[in-house]
N, C-alpha and C positions, 0 to 999 in steps of 0.2 A: 299154673296160671296166676299172674299177678293181679292184685286188687284193681289196678287201673283198667283191666280188660272187662271186669264184671259189668260196668254200665253198658258196654257194647253188646254183651251177651243178653242182658235184660232187654235192651232195645230191640235186638233181633227177635227174641221170643215174643215180646209184646207186639211187635209189628206183624208177625205171622198170625197171632191170635186175632188181632184187629182186622186183618185182611180176610180171615176165614169166617168171622162172625157176620151175621146179616146186617144190612144197613139199619142204623138206629141203635141196635145193641152194641155195635162196634165202638160207639162213643164211650162205653163204660171203661174201655182199656186206658185211654189217655186220661179220663176222668179219675180213675183209680190212682194213676201215677202222678197226679197233678202236684202234690206237695213233697214228692220224693227227690228233693233237690240234690242230695248227696250223690245220687246216681247219675248226675249230669255227665254225659260223655265228654272227655277232654279232646275237643276238636279245635281248640284255639279261641273259640268264642263261646259265650255263655248261653247255650240253648238247652234248657232242661228236657228231660225225656218226653214230658207231656206235649211240649211245643213241637218236637220232631214228629211225634205220633199224630198230632192233630194236622200237621202239614201233610203227612202221608195220607191221611183220610180225605183231605181236600182233593188229592189226586184220584183217589178211589171214587169219590162222589162225582167228580168231573167225568170220569170214564162212564159212570152209570147215568150221566145226564141229570143228576139230582142237585147239583150245587148251583144255586141261583140266588145269592143274597142281595143283588144289586138294588132292588127296589125297596129295601128295608131301611128303617131309620138308623140302625147301628152302622150300616155300610156308609151312609151319607156322613155320619159323624166321624167315622174312620177316615174317609177321604179328606174331610175338613181338618182333622187333626194332623194328617200327613202334610197337607198344604201349609198350614200355619207353622209346623215344625221345619219344613224345608225352606220356607221363606226366611224364617229366623236364622236357619243355618247358613243360608247364602249371605245374609247381612253380616253375621258373626265371622264367618271364615274369610270374607272379603276384607275384614278389618284386621284379622290376625295373620293371615298369610299361611300359617301352618296348622292351626287348630289345636296345638299342644304347647304347654308352657313348661311343665316340669315332670310329667309322667311320660315314659317312653313306650316304644312298641308300635309296630305298624298298625295293629288292630285298634289303636287308640288315636290314630292320626286323621285329622281332617274329614274328608268326604268318605273315607273308608269306615270311619267310626259312625258316620251318619247312615251309611248303607246297612251296617250291622244293626243299628237301632231301628231302622225301618223294617228289617226282616223280623226282629224280635216283636215289634208292635203288631205287625201283620199276623204273626203266629199267635199272639195274645188274643186277637180278635177271632181267630179261626174257630174256636168252639162255638161262639155265638153265631157265626155264619153257618156252621154245620147244623146247628139246631133249627135253622130256617130251611133245611133241605125240603124240597117240594115232593109231595107224594110219599113221604116216609112217616110211619108212625113212630115217633120218638118216645121211648119208654122212660118218661120223666121220673116216675117213682123208683124205677130200677136204678137210674143214674144217681139219684140222691142217696139211695141206700148204700150203693157201692162207694160213693164219695165218703160217707160217714164211716163205713167199714175200713176204708183206707186210712182215714185220720185216726181211728181207734187203733189200727194196727201199728201206726207210727208211735202212738203213745205207749203201747205195750212193749215195743222194741226199746223205747227209751227207758222204761221202768226196768226192763231186764238188763240193759246196759249199766244202769246205776247199781243194781243188785250185784252184778258180777264185779264191779269196781269195789264195792264195799267189802265183798267177800275175799277178793284176791288182790286188789290194788291194780288190776289190769283194765285198761280201756279197750274194749273189743272193737269199738267203732270211733277211733280218733278222727279229729277234723282233718280233712285233706287226704284221707285214706284212698279214696277212689279217683283222686285228681292227680296222682303222681307227685304230691308235694314232697319236697326234700326234707322238710321237718314236720312231723305229725304233732298235732296239738290236742290238749285236753282242756276243756273248760272247767275251771275250779273256783270254788268259793271257800273262804276260811271262816270257821266259826269256832270260837273258844279254843284256838290252838290246833284244831283239826281241819283238814282239807276235804271237801266233799265235791264230787263231780257234778257238773251241770250237763246232763245227757243231751245229745243232739239226735240220736237214733240215725235215721236216714233222711232227715229233713234238712240237713246242711249245716245248721248252727243251732245252739241251744235256744236262741231267741225265735228262730223259725219253728222249732218244735213247740215252744211255748205258745206261739200264736196259733199254730195248728190245733193245739189242745183247747185254746180259747174259742176258736170257731166251732169245734165239735161240741163243747159245753154249751155254747149259746144256742146251737141248733137243737140240742137235746132239751134245753129248757123251753124253747119256743114251740117246737113241733115234734118232740121226742116220740109221742105215741103214734105219729104218722110214719116214723122211720123204723122203729123197733116196736113191735106189738107187745112183746114181753116186758112187763114192768121190771122184772129182775134184771134183764139185759140192759134196760135204760139206766137203772140205778148203778149197775156195775160199770157201764161205759162212762157215766157221769163221774163216778169216783176215780176212774182211771184218768179221765181228762183233768180233773182237779189236782190229783196227785202229780201228774206230769207238769202242770204249771208250777206247782210248788218246788219240784225238783229242778226245773230249769232256772228258777230264780230270775226270770227274764222280766225286766221292766216293761218291755213292749207287750208281753203277755198280760201282765197285771193291768196295764193301762187299757189294752184292748178289751179284756173281760169286763173291767169296771165301766168303761164307756158304753160297751154293748148292753150291759144290764141297765144302765141309766136310761138309755134310749128305749129299751124294751119296756121298762116299767112306766116311762112317760107315755108311750103309745097305749099301754093298757089303761092308764088313767084317762086318756081321751075317750077310749071305749068305742070307737067307730073307725071304719076304714077312712083313710085320707083321700081327698080328691087330687087330681093331677096338679092343679095350680098350688095346692098346699104342699105337695111333695117337692115340686120344683123350688118353692119358696123356702122350705125347710133345708134343703141341700144348699141353696144359695146363701142363706143366712149363716149356716154352719161354716161354709167355705170362707166367707168374709171374716167371721169371728176368729176362726182358726188361723188364717193368714195374718190377721191383725195382731193376734197374740204372738205369733212367730216373729213378725217384723218388729214388734214392740220390744220383745225380749232380746232379739239379735242386735237391735240398735244400741242396747246398753252394754254389749259385750265388746271388749277390746281383744279381738282374736289374736293379734300378735303378742299381746301381753299375757295370754293364757299360759298357765303353768300346770304341772302335774299336781293334782290335789292329793294330799296324803290323808287318807281316811283311816280312822281307828278300826282295827279288826273287830267285827261283831263278836260279842261274847255269849250271845244267846240267839235262839231262832227268832225272837221278836225283834231284836236289834238288827238281825240280818234282813228281815222283811222290810224294816224301815229304811235300811240303807239301799235296798233294791227298788223301793217305791217312792216314798215321800222325798228322800234325799236325791233322787235322780229325775225328778220331773223337769227336765230341761229339753230344749230343742236338740234334735239329733246332731251329732258332730258334723257330718258332711253337710247337712242342711244349714248349719250355722255359717259355714264357709261360703256356700252358694248364695244364701239370702243376704249375707253381709256384703258380698261383692255386688249383688243386684241393687241393694239400697243405695250404693254409691253411683249407680248407673240407672236412673229411673226409667230410661228408655227400654232397658232390658226387661223391666217389669211389664211393660206394655206389649213388646213384640217377642220377648223370650230370647234364649241363647241359641236355640236350634235343637232339633231332635237328636238326642245322644250327646249333646255338647254342653251339658251343665257344668263341666269342669273348666270351661274357658274362663279366662280372666280371674281365676281364683288363687293364683300363685302368691300374690302379695297378701293374702288373707289366711294363709296356712301357718299356724303357730309352729315355731321351731320344734317344740316338744311333740308335735304330731307328725313330723315329716317321716320319721321311721315307720309310722303306721300307714301313711298314704303313699309311700314309695312304691312305684310300679303298680299303682292302683288307679282306676278312674274314679274321680270324685263323682259319686252317683247319689242322687237324692234318695232319702230313706222314707219320705212321706209322699203320699199320692199327690197332694196339692202342690208341693214343691216340685215334684217331677213334671207335672203339666205346666206349671208356671215357667219353669226353666226351658221346657221344650218349645212352647209357642206363646208364652205370655198370657195376658188376660183372656185372649180369645180361646186358648186351649183350656183354661180353667172353666170357662163358660161351657165349652163343649163337653168337658168331663162331667159337669153338673147335669147337662142334658142327657148324657149317656147313662148316668145313674138313674135318672128319672125314667128313661125309656125302659129300663130293666126292672122297674118297680111297678107292679100292677096297681091301678087306681080305679076308684068308682067314679062314674059320671052321672048316672041316673039312679038314685037310691030306690025309687019306686019299683024298679024292675028286679031288685035283688030279693030272693026269698031268704029265709033264715039260714039255710045251709050255705048258700053262696056268700052271704054276708059274713058268716062265721069263718068260712074257708078263706075269703079274701083277707079278713083281719089276721088270720094265722100267718098267711104268706107275707103280709106287710110286716108283721112283728118279727119275722125272720130276716127279710131282705133289708129293711131300712137300717137296723143296727150294723149289718155287715157292710153296707155302703159307707156308713160313718167310719168303720174300721179302714176301708179302702182309702179314705181321705187322709188318715193319720199314719198309716203304715203301708209302704209300697209292697212289703212282703206278702200282704194279703189282698192286694188290688185285683189281680187276675182271678184268684180263688173266689173273691166276693162277687165279681161280675159273672163268673161261671154259675155259681149257685143261684144268683138272682135270675139269670137267663133260664135255667132249668125250672125253677119254681114258677116263674111267670108263664112259661110254656105249659107246665102242668096245670096251672089254673085255667089257662085258655082251653086245654083239652077237657076240663071238667064242665065247662059251660056249654049248654045245648042251645040256648037262646042267643043268637048273635046280637051284639050291641050292648049287652049288659055291663061289660067291663071295657074300658078303653085300653087297647094294646097298641101303642104307637110304635113299638119296636118291630112288629110283624104286620104292617098295615097293607097287606096284599091278600088277595083271595087265593085259596088253595084248597084241595080236598080235605075235609075234616076227617080226622081219625076217630075211632071209637072213644068216647069220653073215659078218661082215667082220672083217678084222684090221688092226691098225695096223702 
């Protein structure tokens, strides 16, 4: 059996388990597999295991008559995101005629590319829709715990991969192993004349593993005692997460962890749960500031004049950390190309390029020294805000802000909150809001952040016995209440 077959075997086994488990608990299977991107089946389009499994569960819930998200706020936002992305795609493709300028392949061409992006976006919303299943007791605490166990497992695999490389010089999980790549790669960093591996485990890339570890560490900091009751387990899991971040040497991981901690401590300083208007304002201001910084930085860059930067090899761990953090605080490479092309076409900032079509009109902005890297690839945004701006313009960015707000529980009438609910709401906000900020700056964590936010919001809803104490705009319909559970 070749390595390329393994993702299909894992998919088949996971699908059988998900179909056999009762409604509600079956969501734990795709939730567990959410960040295992290296096991994406090679079917010609990029649909990770979790998306395929969530799609299968939609069919299961439809058969049982339990799938009914239509009257929820996330479904309306999803429809509006699709509409804005399709309108922008129609405008862009009518201007280009082909939809592709320099990258080839039928799956990257015109309306077929749009169709694939629509499928991917729909399956990205699938877990949120499934959490709205009517008449089903969703085990929120169970799902969150299995999510963290999954992230911890990836960290442990990455640490083991690094240890084997140090001992033998062999990379047991090279990049592209399960995708049938002609040339397998190993992420390496040089320090003081020696080369060290940047493990990726089964997360797809070193940066993906680093971000996974950052999310795990943030969740353990904000609500660790609610996930693992044992203090020893929390300490060990936190140490493994931090070690994984250091081993991956991922700038994205360092930035994600740093930003998440800044937001967390800022919320702790406020000392109270935020109201709905405050949450919307917080996300809106952050989005405007981040995009302004991005555009301001990109405006100064001559993309065609970019050249390969020769950096000195770090001679110590401290200099390595500096080279991977402070020296790399720049806009992501693909985002530079996309945003630079949009700056020269202000209309695209308003209406976007179309869902899945961020790569349009970028050919003249790709530096020659980058073409070997982007050859046969789709120019894809690497930050959440750039992704939505390119998909549907300013309207999509606004919808993204509203989506994050609907998945963040907020207080409306503080006089109805007892001390327990006040503390519980504060804890959930301290976890969800930092993750939403991560979704804005890193597309790799976008769907993971939304899933965690949806589960935690649902868990809080289940905890509340007095209707109306908390505002839940994301599930604004009546349905039978399940027994209260707590995270």
